[in-house]
N, C-alpha and C positions, 0 to 999 in steps of 0.2 A: 100441779104447779111446775113451771120450768125454772130450774136452778142452773145458773151459769157460774162457772169457776174459772178464774183467770190467774195464771201463774206468770206474773210480770217478769220474774227473773229468767224463766225459761224462754219467754217470748223475746227477751233481750239477748240472752247468751246461748240459747239452744241446749247445750249439753251441760246441765248442772243438776245437782241432786233434786229429786222431786220435793214438792212442798208438803210437809207433814199435815198441816192444818187443812189444806184442801182435800187431801186423801181421807181425812177423818170426816170432814163435812160431806164428802161424797158418800162414804159408808153410811153416815147417819141419815141422809135424805133418801138414799136408795132403800134403806130399811123402811122408810115411811112411804115407799112406792112413788116417790116423786121422780120426774124426769131430770137427770143430772148430766151435764156435758162440760167438758173442759174446752173453754173457748180459746181459740188461737189469737183472738183480737179482743180489744177492750170494747165490748158491745153490750153494755147494761140494758140498752133499750130493747134488746131482743128477748129478755128474760123477765120473769116476774120478780126474781130475787137474784142478785149478782154479787159474788164475793171476789175481791181482789186481794192477793197476798204478794208481798214484796219483802224479802229479807236482806238483800244486798243494798247498802246505802251508797249508791254510786252517783248521787246528785240528779238522777233521772226520775222525775216525778210527773204525774199527770195533775194539772191544776184543776181546782174546783170540785174535787171528789166529794167534799162535804155537802155539796148542793144537789147530789143525785139521790133521790129518795129511796130507790130500791137497792142501793149499793151499801155493802159492808166491806170496809177495807182495813187491812192490818198487816202485821209482820214486823220483824226487827227493825227494818228501815224506817218505820214510823215511830218506834218506841225507844230509840237509842239503845238497842241491844237488850232491853228488858222485856221478858215474855209476858204477854197479856193472855191469860188462859181462856179457852173456850168453856162453855158450860160443861160440867162434869160428865153429863150423859154423852157428850161428843168427845171429850178428851179420852174416855176409856174405850172408844171404838177401835177396832182393828183397822189400820189404814188400808184404803182401797187403792192398790197400785194399778188396777185395771183402768182407772181414770185416765192414765197416760197412754193407753194402748194406741190411740190415734196419733200420738207424737212420733211413733216409730219411723214412719216414712220420712218425716222431716229430719229426724236425727240421722237416719241412714244416709241422707244425701249431703250432710255436712262433711267438711274435710277434717282429716286428722287420723288418729289411731283407730283401733278396732272398735268402731262405734257400736256395732251390734252387740258385742260382748258386754260393753259398759252399760248399754241400755237394759239388756237382759238381767245383769247383776242387780240393777235397781228394781226392776219389775219383780224379781224373785226374792228380794231381800226382806227381812223383817225390819221395819222402821219404827223408831220410838224416841221419846223424850224421857230422860230420867228424872228431871226436876221441873216443877212448875214455878218455883221462885228463884231458880238459878243458884241456890245455895245448899239446899237439902234434898235428899232423895224423896221422891213422891211415892207414898206407900202403895198407890194403886197402879204404878207404871206397868207391872207385869200383865195387866188386863189388856194391854195393847197387842199382845202376842197371840198368834194362833199356830205358827209353824216354826217356832224357834228351834225345835229339836232337829229339823231337817234343813234349816236355812244355811246357805253357803255364805251369806253376807248379812251383817248386822249394821244398819245405818243409824247413827245417833244424830239427833237434830238439836241438841242443846247448844246455846250460844257460846258457852265456855265451860267445858267439862272440868277444867282445872280449878274452877271456883266452887264446884259442888263437893261438899264434905263427903269423903268416902267414894267419890265418883269412880276412880280407877279400880278400887276393890270391888265395886258393884259390877263394873264391866267384866272383871275376871270371873265373878260368880255367874254372870249371864253366859259367858263362853263355856263354863263348866257344865251348864245345862243344855248348851247348844250342841252342834255337830262336832264330834271329836275324832272322826275316822280320817281317811286319807284326803277327804275334802273338808277338813276342819273349817269351821266358820271364821270368816275374815271380818275385821272391823273397819268401818268407814265412818266418816263424820262430815257434816255440812260445814262446820266451823272448827278451827284448830283449838285444842286445849292450850291455854296459855300457862306456862310453868316458869318458875323462877328459881327452882332448886334442882341441883344435879340429879338427885335420886328420883325426883318426879319425872325428869326427862328419861332416865333409864327405865323407869316403870312403864311409861307409855310406849317406848320403842320396843319393849319386850313382847307386845301383842302382835298377832298375825294380821298384817295390814291389808286392806283393800288396795289394789295397785293404782287406782285412780283417785278415790275419794278418801284419802288418809293424809292428815297433815298435823303438824305441831308448831308451836311458837314458843321460843325461849326469850324471856325478857331479862337482860342483864348479862353478866359474864359467867360462863360455866366454869365451875371450879376444876382444878387440874385433874384430880382423881376421876371425877365423873367424865371429863372430856376424854381422858385416856381410854376409859371403858367404852365411851360412845364411839370413838374412832375404831377401836378394835371390833366393835359390833357391826359398824357399817361397811367394813371391808367385804362382808358377805351379803349385805342387804342394801337396798336402795333408799333407806330411810332418810339419808342426808339430802336427797332431792326433794323431800317433803317437809323440810324444817326451815322455818323463818327464824333467823337469829338476830334479835335486836340488841346488839351489844351496848348501845348507849341508853337503853330504856331507863336504867336506874341512875344515870349520871347527871350531875348538875349542869354539865356543859358538854359539847360535842368532843 
């Protein structure tokens, strides 16, 4: 059977984090000895089964998806940021980053910073989701790993790590199990943790960040003590470039 996988976010924006569900679907169907390809275009007619994933809700959608019989589509863009889990036997698969190998040439020809390094970081990273319900740690999430001990990057794909109970503490535990030498594992995420407390902000900026895919969002006004610590910290680090600060998020008016 021919399995086609279509990453609509990458097809639109080129250099974005890989899609975790597509990598798991790739691993699952390759294990069943099916022919699996990452399609650069939306061509469900060329495959017996076609999967589309889209996480960024940018208003750009393909009409009539529900009328294509061999198509399964999904992603945060279709579910208002709520994750719809795959079957457990797929969720526990180690993500197949080799799915994206054929994208290297396209990414290398795009303009910008050191694209090759960014692409390789994603190819060699350990990718995972900590929670299936967006609130609690999934007990089987460690089954997604194979090379955590040697990975230079850990990519987290949860929609909002700030809403997961014990999420920050769990990431710290993972880093303690990962690489701790001179190339200590860096943390990246597809979506920023949203925090509303100064201590939570200080916790997240204390991690060793991936230089490209690491971001945070603060809703509200940071208290003075935490802001003072934050400013002192960012004098030496570029975290401030990766922080979205919504000062009016908790206000009744602008």
